C-alpha positions in Angstrom: -17.0 -4.8 -0.7 -14.3 -2.8 -2.5 -12.1 -0.4 -0.5 -13.4 2.8 -2.3 -16.8 1.7 -1.0 -15.6 1.0 2.4 -14.2 4.8 2.4 -17.5 6.1 1.4 -19.1 4.4 4.2 -16.6 5.9 6.6 -17.6 9.4 5.3 -21.3 8.6 5.8 -20.5 7.5 9.4 -18.8 10.7 10.1 -22.1 12.4 9.6 -24.0 9.4 11.2 -25.0 8.6 14.8 -23.0 6.9 17.4 -25.5 3.9 16.9 -24.6 3.9 13.2 -20.7 3.8 14.1 -21.3 1.1 16.6 -23.4 -1.0 14.2 -20.8 -0.6 11.3 -18.0 -1.6 13.6 -19.7 -4.7 15.3 -20.6 -6.0 11.7 -17.1 -5.4 10.5 -15.6 -7.1 13.6 -18.0 -10.0 13.2 -17.2 -10.4 9.3 -13.4 -10.2 10.3 -13.7 -12.8 13.2 -15.8 -15.1 10.8 -12.7 -14.9 8.4 -10.1 -15.3 11.1 -11.8 -18.6 12.1 -11.2 -19.7 8.6 -7.5 -18.9 8.4 -4.9 -21.5 8.6 -1.4 -21.2 10.0 2.0 -21.7 8.7 2.2 -23.3 5.3 -1.6 -23.7 5.1 -2.2 -19.9 5.7 -4.6 -18.5 3.0 -2.8 -15.4 1.7 -5.8 -14.0 0.1 -7.9 -14.5 3.1 -5.2 -12.8 5.1 -5.4 -9.9 2.8 -9.0 -9.6 3.3 -8.8 -9.8 7.0 -6.2 -7.0 7.0 -8.3 -4.7 4.8 -11.3 -5.2 7.1 -9.0 -4.5 10.0 -7.8 -1.3 8.2 -11.4 -0.2 7.6 -12.4 -0.7 11.3 -9.2 1.4 12.4 -10.2 4.0 9.7 -13.9 4.3 11.1 -12.3 4.7 14.8 -9.8 7.3 13.8 -12.1 9.4 11.7 -14.5 9.6 14.6 -11.8 9.9 17.3 -13.3 13.2 18.7 -16.9 11.8 19.1 -16.9 8.0 19.3 -17.6 6.3 22.9 -14.3 5.7 24.5 -15.4 2.2 25.6 -16.5 1.2 22.1 -13.1 2.6 20.6 -11.1 0.6 23.1 -13.0 -2.6 22.8 -12.9 -2.4 18.9 -9.2 -2.0 19.1 -8.9 -5.1 21.3 -10.6 -7.1 18.3 -7.7 -5.9 16.1 -4.9 -7.4 18.5 -4.4 -4.1 20.4 -4.5 -4.3 24.3 -5.5 -0.9 25.5 -5.6 -0.3 29.2 -6.8 3.0 30.8 -4.7 4.3 33.7 -5.7 7.1 36.0 -3.1 8.9 38.2 -5.5 10.0 41.2 -4.4 13.7 40.2 -6.8 14.2 37.1 -4.5 12.7 34.6 -5.3 9.8 32.1 -3.1 7.5 29.8 -3.4 4.8 27.6 -0.1 3.0 28.0 1.7 1.8 25.0 4.1 -0.4 27.0 3.0 -3.0 29.6 4.0 -6.2 31.0 1.7 -8.9 32.5 1.7 -12.8 33.0 0.5 -14.6 30.2 -3.0 -16.0 29.8 -3.2 -19.5 28.4 -6.9 -19.5 27.8 -10.1 -17.3 28.1 -10.6 -17.9 31.7 -10.2 -15.0 34.1 -7.2 -15.0 36.5 -5.5 -13.0 39.0 -3.0 -10.8 37.1 -0.1 -8.6 37.8 0.2 -5.9 35.2 3.0 -3.3 35.0 2.8 -0.1 32.8 5.3 2.3 31.9 4.0 5.7 31.1 6.3 8.4 30.2 5.6 11.8 31.4 4.6 13.2 28.0 1.9 10.4 27.7 -0.3 11.8 30.5 -3.5 13.7 29.2 -5.8 15.9 31.2 -8.9 13.8 30.1 -9.6 10.3 29.0 -10.6 11.1 25.3 -7.1 12.9 24.9 -5.5 9.9 26.0 -7.4 7.6 23.7 -6.7 9.9 20.7 -2.8 9.9 21.8 -3.1 6.0 21.5 -4.9 6.1 18.2 -2.2 8.6 16.8 0.6 6.0 18.0 -1.1 3.1 16.2 -1.6 5.3 13.1 2.1 6.1 13.0 3.2 2.5 13.6 1.3 1.4 10.8 2.8 4.2 8.3 
């Protein structure tokens, strides 16, 4: 699939339903994960395959970003986790939400579930009055990182 065709799909999804967007994201995530499983490391890393993986990741982020005002927050955060981001949601008990950009935690060695200590640093300017605005703030920071 070429990039122009992918952009066309993103435009279609802007007018589509939440189910269309979810289906598209899940399809792309599965395709990306399949390619990731074939990717070597170090000297054996396939550079062309790596470019395809990056392109799919950019398409996934593009769909999320273009639909940021309507996409389900859970779907957005889960999809971002498949791209290597680690979004967490924090509520301050006073009606404010944040998706912290900076956190520290103990390192997980495998896929098992463990007790964890996680520390977040949230600047005053990062607090939002609703969860969607906090998610949009995160998306803006990711977009700005990639530029």
